N, C-alpha and C positions, 0 to 999 in steps of 0.2 A: 504494500500500499504505500506508494510513494507519494510524499506530500509536495504540495504547492500553494503558491498563494489562494487564499479563498475567493479573492476579487480579481483574479488574473484576467478574467474576459472582460473587465471593464475599462482595460488599457485600449480597447478598440472602440473608436468612436461611435460608429454607427450601432453596435451593440449597446453601448451605454445609452445612447439617446434613445433606442427602441426600448430598452429596460424602464427608463424614466418614465416614457409615456404609459407604458403596460401598468406600472404601479399606481400612478394616478388614477387611470381608468379602472383598475381593480379595486382601489379604495373606495371609488363611487359605486361600483357594483355591490360591494359587500355591505356598504351603508344602505344601499336601496334594498337589498333582500331582507336586512333586519326591519327596516320601515314598513315593508310589505307585509311581515309576518307580524310584527307588533300592530298593524292598522288592521289586519283581518282578525287577530284574536280580540281586539278592542270592539270591533263591531259585531262578532258573531259569537266570541267566548266557545269555540268549538273545535276540538282536536281534529276531528274530520276535515273541517274546512282548512285547517293548518297542512294537513296531510294532502290535500288535494292540490294545494299549491305546488306540490312536487309533481303530481300527474300532469297539471296543464304546463309546467316548465318542461316536461319530458316530451310531451307530443310533438312540438315543433322540431325537437333534436331528433325524434324518431323518423319523421317524414322529410327533413329537410337537411340533415347533416351529410347524407351520401351525395345530395347535390352539392352542397359546400364543398366537400372533398374533390370532386371532379372540376368545379370551378377553380378550387386552387391550384390545380395542374394545369389549368387552361386559359385563364384570363390573366391580365394585369395584376399582381397581386398587390401593389401599392394601391391603385385605385380602388381594389376590392375592400382593402382595409380601411380606406378612408370613407368609403360608403357606409360600412356597417357602423361606424363611429357616429356619423351624421344621423342615422336611424335612431341608434341608440340614445343619442342627446335628444331627438325629437319625443321619444317615448317618455324618456324621464321628464321632460318638459310638460308634457300632457298630464302625467300624474301629478306634477306640482299644481298645475292650474287647476284641475278638478278637485285635488283635496283643499286648496285654498277657496274655492267657491263652493265647497261643501256638496259638490255633485258626485263624490265618489259612492261607489257600492261595492259589495262583494263580486257581482257578476263584472263590472267593470274593471275592478282590480285584477280578477282572472284575464280579462282581455289585454290588459297591458302586460301581464306576465309573458302571456303568449306570445305577443309581439316581441318583447324583449329578448326571449329565447328563439324566436325565429331568426333575429340577426345573429345571436350567438351562434347559431348553427352553420353560418357562413364565416363568422370571425374566427372560431376555433381552428379550423383546419388551415387557414390562410396564415394565421399568426404563428401556429407551431411550424408550419412547413417552412418559414423563411429562417427560422433560428440557425440551422446547420450552414447557411450562406452568408450569415454575418459574422461568423467566427471560424477559426482553423479547427481542423477536425480534432486535434489533440486536446482542444479546449471544451470539447462537447459536453462532457459531463459537467465541468465547471459552470459552463452557460446554462445548462439545464437546471442545475441547483441554484444559481442565481435567479433564474426566471421563476422558480418554484417559490424560492424564498421571498422574491418581490411580492408574490400573490399572497404569502402568508403575513408577511409584515403589512399588507394592505389590510387583511384580515384582522390583525391586532389593531392597528392604528383606526382603521374605518369603524368598527363596532364602537370602540371607546369614544370616539367622537360622536358617533350616531346616538349613543345612549343619552349623553348630555345634551345634543341638539334637539332631540325629541323632548326631553323633559322641560327645556327651556323655550324652544320655539315651535315645537310640533312637527309631526312627520313631513309636512311640505318643506321643509327647510332642508331636509335629506335629498328630496327630489331635484330641487334647484341646484343643490350642489352637484349631484351626479350628472345631471346635463352638461354642467361646466366642465367635469372631470372628462367626460367622452370627448368634447370639442378641444380639450388640452391634448389628449392622445394624438387627435388628428393632426394637430400641429407639429407633433414631434416625428409624425410619418413622413411628412413633405420633404425635409432634406435626407431621408435615407436613399442609399444607392443599393436598391433591391434589383439582384440580377434578373434579367427577363428568362422565360423558359427556352430552352433551346428548341428550335423549330421541330428536330426530328424526335426529340422526346415530349412535346406538349401533347397532352390529352385531348380528346374530342369530346363534345358535350353529346354523349350516347349511354345507352345501357351498357354497350360493352365496355366503356372505360370504367364505369362503376364496378361492374362484376370483375375485371381485372383486379381492382383493388380489394374486393373480396375475397378472391381466390388467392391473392398473395398474403392477406392475413390468415386464412384458413389454413394455408400449406407450410406456414412458418410455425412450427411448433412452439418455438420460444415465445414468439409474440401472441399467438393464439392463447397459450396456457396462461401468460401474465395477465392478458385481456380477461379472461374468465375469471380468474383470481380477483381481480380489481372490481369486476361487476359483482360478484357474489358476497366479497367483503362488504362493500360498500351497502349493497342491498340489505343485508342482515343488521350491520353496525351502525347504520345512519340513525343520528338520534337529533341532528341540527333542528329538524321542524318542530321538535317538542321543547326545545330550549325556553321558549316563552311561558309553558306550562311549568317546567321546573323552577323558573325564576320567580313566578308569581304564587304558586300555589304550594310547590314544595319547599323550595329555600327561603321564600318569602323576601324577594330583593325587588328594587324598582327596575326601570328602564336603564339606570346606570349599572346595575348588577347584571342584567342581561347582557349588556355590550362587554362587560369584563368575561363573562361566562364564554361568548362567541370568541373573546381575544385570547382566553387561556389556551385553547386548542392550538392555535397559531403560535402561541409562545413557546411550545413544546416543539412544535414544528420547525421553528427558526434556528433553535439551537441545534437540533438535529441536522437541519439542513447545511448551517455553517460548518458543521464537522465533517459532513460529506462533501462540501465544496472545496475543501483543502486537500483532498485526496485526489491523485491523478488516476488510480485505477483500485478495484477491488476485486479480490479472488473470492469464488464460490458466492457469485451475486445470487444464485438461486436460493441458497439456504437463508441469505440474509434478507431476502424478501419475505421468505415464509417466516421467518421469526419476527419480521417487523410486522406483519399482518396479525400474528398472533398476540403480539403486545396490544395491538389496537383492540383486538377483540376482548382482551382480558380486562384492559383499562375501561372499555365500555361497559362491562359488567359491573366493574366497580362503581362506575358513576351512576348507574340504576340503584345501586344499593345505598349509595352515600346520602346522609341527610344534613351534611355539613357543607356550608358554602365553600370554604378553604380547601377542604378534602375534595370536592368536586373539581375545584380548579386545577389541583395536582392531577387529577385522574385524567381530566380533558387534557391537560398538557401531555401526559404520556400517550394518550391516544393520538394526539397530534404528531408526536415524534415518531410513532410507529407509522403512521400514514405518510409522512414525509420521506422516510427512507425508502418506503415501497414506490413512491411516486416517481422520485427521483431517478431510482435504479431502472424502474421499467420504461421511462421515458427515454433514458439513455440507450437502452437496449434496443428499443424500437427504432430510434433516429439512426443508430449504427447499423442496423440489419436493413434497413429500407432503402433502395435506391432513390435518387433525388427525383426522378420522374413521377414516382408513386407515392411520394411522401404525403401530399395533401390527401390522396384518397384513403392512405393507410390511417390518418389522423381523423378523416370522416367516419370511417368504419369504427375505429376505436372510440370515438365521440359518442357512439350509440351506447356502449357499454360503460364509458366513464361517467356519462351524464345519466344514463338510464339506471344505474345502480342506486346512487344516492337518491335521486328523484323519485323512482318507483319506491325506493326503502322509506322515503319520507311519507308516501301514502300508505305503506304497509305498517309504519309505525305509528301513524294517526289513527288508522283504524283498530289496530291492536289496542293502542291506549284508551280509545273510546269503548271497547268492549272489556278491557280490564282494567288497568292504570298506565299512567305514563312511565313510572318505575318499571312495571312488570314487561313493557314493550321493550325498553331499553335493555333490560336483562335478557329477555329472550333474544334480543337481535344480537347481543355479543356472544352468546352461546352459538348461534346460527353461524356468525363469522368464523369461530373456531372449527366448527364442524366442517363448513366449506372449504376452509384452508386445508384441512386434514385430506378430503375428497379430491381436491384438485392435485394436492402433491403427490397423492398415491396414483391417480389416474395418468398424469402427465409428469413424471418425474424429471 
Protein backbone atom coordinates (compact mmCIF):
# COMPACT_ATOMS: atom_id res chain seq x y z
CA UNK A 1 0.00 0.00 0.00
CA UNK A 2 2.25 2.78 -1.31
CA UNK A 3 1.35 6.18 0.14
CA UNK A 4 0.93 9.43 -1.81
CA UNK A 5 -0.35 12.89 -0.95
CA UNK A 6 -4.10 12.60 -0.22
CA UNK A 7 -4.66 15.72 -2.36
CA UNK A 8 -2.30 14.98 -5.27
CA UNK A 9 -5.07 15.22 -7.93
CA UNK A 10 -5.80 18.81 -6.88
CA UNK A 11 -2.54 19.87 -8.53
CA UNK A 12 -4.40 19.52 -11.86
CA UNK A 13 -6.29 22.75 -12.58
CA UNK A 14 -9.21 21.29 -14.53
CA UNK A 15 -9.87 18.62 -11.92
CA UNK A 16 -9.61 21.16 -9.10
CA UNK A 17 -12.12 23.44 -10.84
CA UNK A 18 -14.47 20.54 -11.59
CA UNK A 19 -14.31 19.30 -8.00
CA UNK A 20 -15.00 22.77 -6.59
CA UNK A 21 -18.15 23.15 -8.67
CA UNK A 22 -19.28 19.63 -7.83
CA UNK A 23 -18.84 20.31 -4.11
CA UNK A 24 -21.04 23.42 -4.22
CA UNK A 25 -23.65 21.62 -6.33
CA UNK A 26 -23.70 18.64 -3.99
CA UNK A 27 -24.02 20.84 -0.93
CA UNK A 28 -27.15 22.34 -2.47
CA UNK A 29 -28.50 18.89 -3.39
CA UNK A 30 -28.03 17.53 0.11
CA UNK A 31 -29.64 20.58 1.69
CA UNK A 32 -32.57 20.26 -0.70
CA UNK A 33 -33.06 16.57 0.11
CA UNK A 34 -33.29 17.35 3.82
CA UNK A 35 -35.67 20.25 3.21
CA UNK A 36 -37.97 18.04 1.12
CA UNK A 37 -38.04 15.28 3.76
CA UNK A 38 -38.65 17.77 6.55
CA UNK A 39 -41.38 19.55 4.58
CA UNK A 40 -43.10 16.29 3.65
CA UNK A 41 -43.10 15.03 7.25
CA UNK A 42 -44.40 18.36 8.54
CA UNK A 43 -47.27 18.23 6.04
CA UNK A 44 -48.20 14.55 6.44
CA UNK A 45 -46.54 13.08 9.59
CA UNK A 46 -46.40 9.82 7.62
CA UNK A 47 -43.51 7.34 7.40
CA UNK A 48 -45.09 5.96 4.22
CA UNK A 49 -44.97 9.37 2.52
CA UNK A 50 -41.30 9.71 3.47
CA UNK A 51 -40.65 6.29 1.96
CA UNK A 52 -42.51 7.23 -1.21
CA UNK A 53 -40.02 10.03 -1.80
CA UNK A 54 -37.53 7.24 -2.50
CA UNK A 55 -39.84 5.58 -5.02
CA UNK A 56 -40.56 8.86 -6.82
CA UNK A 57 -36.81 9.59 -6.87
CA UNK A 58 -35.99 6.22 -8.37
CA UNK A 59 -38.56 6.08 -11.18
CA UNK A 60 -36.83 8.73 -13.36
CA UNK A 61 -33.51 6.95 -12.77
CA UNK A 62 -35.11 3.66 -13.81
CA UNK A 63 -36.43 4.98 -17.10
CA UNK A 64 -33.82 7.61 -18.01
CA UNK A 65 -30.40 6.59 -16.68
CA UNK A 66 -29.81 4.24 -19.63
CA UNK A 67 -30.61 7.11 -21.99
CA UNK A 68 -28.30 9.35 -19.97
CA UNK A 69 -25.49 6.80 -20.30
CA UNK A 70 -25.85 6.61 -24.07
CA UNK A 71 -25.98 10.41 -24.37
CA UNK A 72 -22.82 10.72 -22.25
CA UNK A 73 -21.02 8.51 -24.80
CA UNK A 74 -22.55 10.39 -27.75
CA UNK A 75 -23.12 14.12 -27.23
CA UNK A 76 -20.87 17.02 -26.28
CA UNK A 77 -20.32 16.29 -22.60
CA UNK A 78 -19.64 19.86 -21.58
CA UNK A 79 -22.94 21.10 -23.00
CA UNK A 80 -24.79 18.16 -21.45
CA UNK A 81 -23.32 18.95 -18.02
CA UNK A 82 -24.32 22.60 -18.28
CA UNK A 83 -27.85 21.79 -19.46
CA UNK A 84 -28.48 19.53 -16.45
CA UNK A 85 -27.33 22.23 -14.02
CA UNK A 86 -29.61 24.85 -15.56
CA UNK A 87 -32.60 22.50 -15.34
CA UNK A 88 -31.80 21.58 -11.71
CA UNK A 89 -31.53 25.28 -10.83
CA UNK A 90 -34.98 25.94 -12.33
CA UNK A 91 -36.54 23.06 -10.35
CA UNK A 92 -35.06 24.38 -7.10
CA UNK A 93 -36.31 27.89 -7.90
CA UNK A 94 -39.82 26.53 -8.54
CA UNK A 95 -39.71 24.76 -5.15
CA UNK A 96 -38.67 28.01 -3.48
CA UNK A 97 -41.43 30.08 -5.08
CA UNK A 98 -44.27 27.61 -4.47
CA UNK A 99 -43.19 27.21 -0.84
CA UNK A 100 -42.93 30.98 -0.33
CA UNK A 101 -46.38 31.49 -1.86
CA UNK A 102 -47.76 28.61 0.28
CA UNK A 103 -48.87 26.82 -2.88
CA UNK A 104 -46.90 23.64 -2.14
CA UNK A 105 -48.60 20.28 -1.52
CA UNK A 106 -47.40 16.67 -1.15
CA UNK A 107 -48.35 15.95 -4.77
CA UNK A 108 -46.48 19.00 -6.07
CA UNK A 109 -43.49 18.09 -3.91
CA UNK A 110 -43.45 14.62 -5.50
CA UNK A 111 -43.55 16.20 -8.99
CA UNK A 112 -40.56 18.41 -8.20
CA UNK A 113 -38.65 15.41 -6.80
CA UNK A 114 -39.34 13.47 -10.02
CA UNK A 115 -38.17 16.38 -12.18
CA UNK A 116 -35.01 16.76 -10.09
CA UNK A 117 -34.04 13.11 -10.44
CA UNK A 118 -34.88 13.08 -14.13
CA UNK A 119 -32.06 15.61 -14.56
CA UNK A 120 -29.83 13.55 -12.25
CA UNK A 121 -30.30 10.55 -14.56
CA UNK A 122 -28.44 12.55 -17.24
CA UNK A 123 -26.04 14.34 -14.91
CA UNK A 124 -24.68 11.23 -13.16
CA UNK A 125 -23.32 9.33 -16.18
CA UNK A 126 -21.76 12.36 -17.87
CA UNK A 127 -20.20 13.65 -14.66
CA UNK A 128 -18.58 10.34 -13.76
CA UNK A 129 -17.48 9.59 -17.31
CA UNK A 130 -15.24 12.67 -17.56
CA UNK A 131 -13.24 12.15 -14.35
CA UNK A 132 -10.68 9.75 -15.91
CA UNK A 133 -10.17 12.30 -18.74
CA UNK A 134 -9.20 15.06 -16.33
CA UNK A 135 -6.39 13.25 -14.48
CA UNK A 136 -3.55 10.77 -15.22
CA UNK A 137 -4.44 7.10 -14.82
CA UNK A 138 -1.97 6.75 -11.95
CA UNK A 139 -4.05 9.24 -9.95
CA UNK A 140 -7.41 7.58 -10.59
CA UNK A 141 -8.03 6.17 -7.10
CA UNK A 142 -6.96 9.47 -5.57
CA UNK A 143 -9.31 11.42 -7.85
CA UNK A 144 -12.22 9.05 -7.18
CA UNK A 145 -11.50 9.33 -3.45
CA UNK A 146 -11.48 13.13 -3.55
CA UNK A 147 -14.64 13.18 -5.66
CA UNK A 148 -16.41 11.00 -3.10
CA UNK A 149 -14.90 13.03 -0.27
CA UNK A 150 -16.27 16.23 -1.80
CA UNK A 151 -19.73 14.70 -1.85
CA UNK A 152 -19.46 13.56 1.76
CA UNK A 153 -18.08 16.91 2.89
CA UNK A 154 -21.12 18.49 1.24
CA UNK A 155 -23.33 16.08 3.16
CA UNK A 156 -21.72 17.25 6.41
CA UNK A 157 -21.76 20.98 5.71
CA UNK A 158 -25.06 21.05 3.82
CA UNK A 159 -27.25 19.40 6.49
CA UNK A 160 -25.61 21.39 9.27
CA UNK A 161 -26.44 24.62 7.45
CA UNK A 162 -29.86 23.34 6.38
CA UNK A 163 -30.97 22.56 9.92
CA UNK A 164 -30.23 26.10 11.09
CA UNK A 165 -31.70 27.74 7.97
CA UNK A 166 -34.94 25.76 8.30
CA UNK A 167 -35.22 26.74 11.95
CA UNK A 168 -34.47 30.42 11.26
CA UNK A 169 -35.86 31.17 7.80
CA UNK A 170 -37.98 28.19 6.70
CA UNK A 171 -37.46 25.55 4.02
CA UNK A 172 -37.82 28.04 1.14
CA UNK A 173 -34.39 29.49 2.06
CA UNK A 174 -32.85 26.08 1.30
CA UNK A 175 -34.42 25.97 -2.15
CA UNK A 176 -33.17 29.47 -3.06
CA UNK A 177 -29.65 28.49 -1.99
CA UNK A 178 -29.80 25.25 -3.97
CA UNK A 179 -30.80 27.06 -7.16
CA UNK A 180 -27.77 29.34 -6.81
CA UNK A 181 -25.50 26.33 -6.10
CA UNK A 182 -26.46 24.59 -9.36
CA UNK A 183 -25.78 27.78 -11.31
CA UNK A 184 -22.39 28.05 -9.59
CA UNK A 185 -21.40 24.61 -10.86
CA UNK A 186 -22.42 25.60 -14.37
CA UNK A 187 -19.97 28.50 -14.20
CA UNK A 188 -17.12 26.19 -13.15
CA UNK A 189 -17.84 23.89 -16.10
CA UNK A 190 -17.39 26.71 -18.67
CA UNK A 191 -13.53 26.85 -18.59
CA UNK A 192 -13.01 23.05 -18.48
CA UNK A 193 -11.10 21.46 -21.34
CA UNK A 194 -13.17 18.27 -21.68
CA UNK A 195 -11.86 16.21 -24.63
CA UNK A 196 -14.46 15.32 -27.27
CA UNK A 197 -15.36 11.73 -28.11
CA UNK A 198 -13.20 10.18 -30.80
CA UNK A 199 -15.33 9.82 -33.94
CA UNK A 200 -14.58 6.11 -34.24
CA UNK A 201 -15.53 5.44 -30.61
CA UNK A 202 -18.62 7.64 -30.34
CA UNK A 203 -21.81 5.72 -29.54
CA UNK A 204 -24.98 6.10 -31.55
CA UNK A 205 -28.39 6.97 -30.12
CA UNK A 206 -29.82 3.48 -30.43
CA UNK A 207 -31.01 0.49 -28.46
CA UNK A 208 -27.94 -1.37 -29.73
CA UNK A 209 -25.64 1.15 -28.01
CA UNK A 210 -27.51 0.77 -24.73
CA UNK A 211 -27.44 -3.04 -24.92
CA UNK A 212 -23.71 -2.93 -25.57
CA UNK A 213 -23.27 -1.23 -22.21
CA UNK A 214 -25.55 -3.75 -20.48
CA UNK A 215 -23.63 -6.69 -21.96
CA UNK A 216 -20.32 -5.19 -20.87
CA UNK A 217 -21.46 -4.85 -17.24
CA UNK A 218 -23.06 -8.30 -17.22
CA UNK A 219 -20.01 -10.03 -18.72
CA UNK A 220 -17.53 -8.34 -16.39
CA UNK A 221 -17.84 -10.48 -13.27
CA UNK A 222 -15.98 -8.01 -11.06
CA UNK A 223 -18.12 -5.03 -12.07
CA UNK A 224 -21.33 -7.08 -11.97
CA UNK A 225 -20.67 -8.56 -8.52
CA UNK A 226 -19.75 -5.23 -6.93
CA UNK A 227 -22.84 -3.66 -8.52
CA UNK A 228 -25.08 -6.36 -7.03
CA UNK A 229 -23.43 -5.93 -3.64
CA UNK A 230 -23.99 -2.18 -3.80
CA UNK A 231 -27.67 -2.61 -4.65
CA UNK A 232 -28.57 -5.13 -1.95
CA UNK A 233 -26.53 -3.46 0.80
CA UNK A 234 -28.10 -0.06 0.23
CA UNK A 235 -31.58 -1.54 -0.30
CA UNK A 236 -31.59 -3.25 3.08
CA UNK A 237 -29.35 -0.87 5.00
CA UNK A 238 -30.85 2.44 3.89
CA UNK A 239 -32.26 4.35 6.88
CA UNK A 240 -31.89 7.90 5.59
CA UNK A 241 -35.58 8.43 4.88
CA UNK A 242 -36.42 7.61 8.52
CA UNK A 243 -34.02 10.11 10.11
CA UNK A 244 -36.75 12.74 10.60
CA UNK A 245 -38.67 10.15 12.67
CA UNK A 246 -35.59 9.28 14.73
CA UNK A 247 -34.85 12.98 15.25
CA UNK A 248 -38.35 14.02 16.31
CA UNK A 249 -39.89 10.96 17.93
CA UNK A 250 -37.06 8.73 19.19
CA UNK A 251 -34.05 10.95 19.95
CA UNK A 252 -36.25 14.02 20.50
CA UNK A 253 -34.10 16.67 18.80
CA UNK A 254 -35.14 19.55 16.53
CA UNK A 255 -34.23 20.42 12.92
CA UNK A 256 -30.68 21.26 13.99
CA UNK A 257 -30.33 17.81 15.53
CA UNK A 258 -31.62 16.27 12.31
CA UNK A 259 -28.95 18.10 10.36
CA UNK A 260 -26.27 16.77 12.71
CA UNK A 261 -27.59 13.21 12.30
CA UNK A 262 -27.31 13.51 8.52
CA UNK A 263 -23.84 15.00 8.91
CA UNK A 264 -22.57 12.23 11.22
CA UNK A 265 -22.65 9.63 8.45
CA UNK A 266 -20.49 11.84 6.26
CA UNK A 267 -18.10 12.67 9.09
CA UNK A 268 -17.15 9.00 9.30
CA UNK A 269 -17.05 8.79 5.52
CA UNK A 270 -14.63 11.71 5.24
CA UNK A 271 -12.19 10.22 7.74
CA UNK A 272 -12.21 6.91 5.87
CA UNK A 273 -11.93 8.69 2.51
CA UNK A 274 -8.92 10.74 3.61
CA UNK A 275 -7.17 7.53 4.64
CA UNK A 276 -7.92 5.89 1.28
CA UNK A 277 -6.96 8.93 -0.80
CA UNK A 278 -3.43 8.76 0.61
CA UNK A 279 -2.95 5.20 -0.72
CA UNK A 280 -1.84 4.62 -4.28
CA UNK A 281 -2.92 0.97 -4.35
CA UNK A 282 -4.64 -1.54 -2.05
CA UNK A 283 -4.19 -5.30 -2.17
CA UNK A 284 -7.12 -7.74 -1.76
CA UNK A 285 -9.69 -5.10 -2.65
CA UNK A 286 -12.55 -7.63 -2.76
CA UNK A 287 -12.00 -8.63 0.87
CA UNK A 288 -11.75 -4.99 1.91
CA UNK A 289 -15.07 -4.21 0.16
CA UNK A 290 -16.81 -7.13 1.92
CA UNK A 291 -15.46 -6.05 5.31
CA UNK A 292 -16.54 -2.45 4.68
CA UNK A 293 -20.10 -3.42 3.72
CA UNK A 294 -20.31 -5.70 6.78
CA UNK A 295 -19.29 -2.76 9.00
CA UNK A 296 -22.04 -0.71 7.35
CA UNK A 297 -24.62 -3.39 8.19
CA UNK A 298 -23.48 -3.84 11.80
CA UNK A 299 -23.47 -0.09 12.45
CA UNK A 300 -26.96 0.18 10.96
CA UNK A 301 -28.24 -2.45 13.41
CA UNK A 302 -26.62 -0.56 16.28
CA UNK A 303 -28.25 2.71 15.19
CA UNK A 304 -31.66 1.05 15.16
CA UNK A 305 -31.12 -0.12 18.76
CA UNK A 306 -29.70 3.16 20.08
CA UNK A 307 -31.72 5.61 22.17
CA UNK A 308 -28.81 7.96 22.81
CA UNK A 309 -28.26 10.90 20.45
CA UNK A 310 -24.47 10.78 20.85
CA UNK A 311 -24.22 7.00 20.45
CA UNK A 312 -26.38 7.31 17.34
CA UNK A 313 -23.90 9.84 15.93
CA UNK A 314 -21.00 7.41 16.47
CA UNK A 315 -22.86 4.52 14.84
CA UNK A 316 -23.88 6.65 11.84
CA UNK A 317 -20.24 7.70 11.48
CA UNK A 318 -19.13 4.04 11.43
CA UNK A 319 -21.79 3.27 8.81
CA UNK A 320 -20.52 6.18 6.74
CA UNK A 321 -16.92 4.96 7.00
CA UNK A 322 -17.84 1.48 5.80
CA UNK A 323 -19.90 2.85 2.94
CA UNK A 324 -17.13 5.24 1.86
CA UNK A 325 -14.47 2.52 1.62
CA UNK A 326 -16.81 0.37 -0.45
CA UNK A 327 -17.82 3.24 -2.78
CA UNK A 328 -14.26 4.40 -3.51
CA UNK A 329 -12.92 0.92 -4.25
CA UNK A 330 -15.93 -0.06 -6.38
CA UNK A 331 -15.79 3.11 -8.46
CA UNK A 332 -12.02 2.85 -8.95
CA UNK A 333 -12.39 -0.76 -10.11
CA UNK A 334 -15.18 0.15 -12.56
CA UNK A 335 -13.33 3.06 -14.14
CA UNK A 336 -10.12 1.01 -14.39
CA UNK A 337 -11.80 -1.93 -16.15
CA UNK A 338 -14.12 0.06 -18.46
CA UNK A 339 -12.92 1.29 -21.89
CA UNK A 340 -13.36 5.04 -22.41
CA UNK A 341 -15.94 4.54 -25.19
CA UNK A 342 -18.23 2.58 -22.79
CA UNK A 343 -17.74 4.67 -19.68
CA UNK A 344 -20.99 6.65 -19.86
CA UNK A 345 -23.09 3.57 -20.53
CA UNK A 346 -21.38 1.63 -17.75
CA UNK A 347 -22.20 4.45 -15.32
CA UNK A 348 -25.76 4.63 -16.67
CA UNK A 349 -26.34 0.92 -16.02
CA UNK A 350 -24.63 1.13 -12.63
CA UNK A 351 -26.76 4.15 -11.72
CA UNK A 352 -29.86 1.96 -11.90
CA UNK A 353 -28.46 -0.16 -9.09
CA UNK A 354 -26.60 2.55 -7.17
CA UNK A 355 -29.67 4.81 -7.06
CA UNK A 356 -32.22 2.01 -7.02
CA UNK A 357 -30.82 0.39 -3.87
CA UNK A 358 -31.15 3.37 -1.50
CA UNK A 359 -34.28 4.80 -3.14
CA UNK A 360 -36.22 1.53 -3.10
CA UNK A 361 -34.69 0.88 0.30
CA UNK A 362 -36.19 4.15 1.54
CA UNK A 363 -39.61 2.93 0.41
CA UNK A 364 -39.10 -0.49 2.03
CA UNK A 365 -37.92 1.17 5.24
CA UNK A 366 -40.91 3.53 5.30
CA UNK A 367 -43.46 0.78 4.73
CA UNK A 368 -41.87 -1.52 7.32
CA UNK A 369 -41.66 1.36 9.79
CA UNK A 370 -45.38 2.06 9.29
CA UNK A 371 -46.19 -1.62 9.89
CA UNK A 372 -43.85 -2.04 12.89
CA UNK A 373 -41.66 0.86 14.04
CA UNK A 374 -38.78 2.95 12.72
CA UNK A 375 -36.31 1.14 14.99
CA UNK A 376 -37.47 -2.32 13.89
CA UNK A 377 -37.26 -1.28 10.25
CA UNK A 378 -33.64 -0.14 10.60
CA UNK A 379 -32.59 -3.25 12.57
CA UNK A 380 -34.15 -5.61 10.02
CA UNK A 381 -32.44 -3.63 7.25
CA UNK A 382 -29.02 -4.00 8.87
CA UNK A 383 -29.51 -7.76 9.22
CA UNK A 384 -30.58 -7.92 5.56
CA UNK A 385 -27.36 -6.12 4.57
CA UNK A 386 -25.22 -8.73 6.33
CA UNK A 387 -27.15 -11.63 4.76
CA UNK A 388 -26.95 -10.08 1.28
CA UNK A 389 -23.19 -9.52 1.66
CA UNK A 390 -22.66 -13.17 2.60
CA UNK A 391 -24.77 -14.43 -0.33
CA UNK A 392 -23.03 -12.24 -2.92
CA UNK A 393 -19.61 -13.21 -1.58
CA UNK A 394 -20.47 -16.92 -1.86
CA UNK A 395 -22.15 -16.68 -5.26
CA UNK A 396 -19.46 -14.51 -6.91
CA UNK A 397 -16.17 -15.07 -5.06
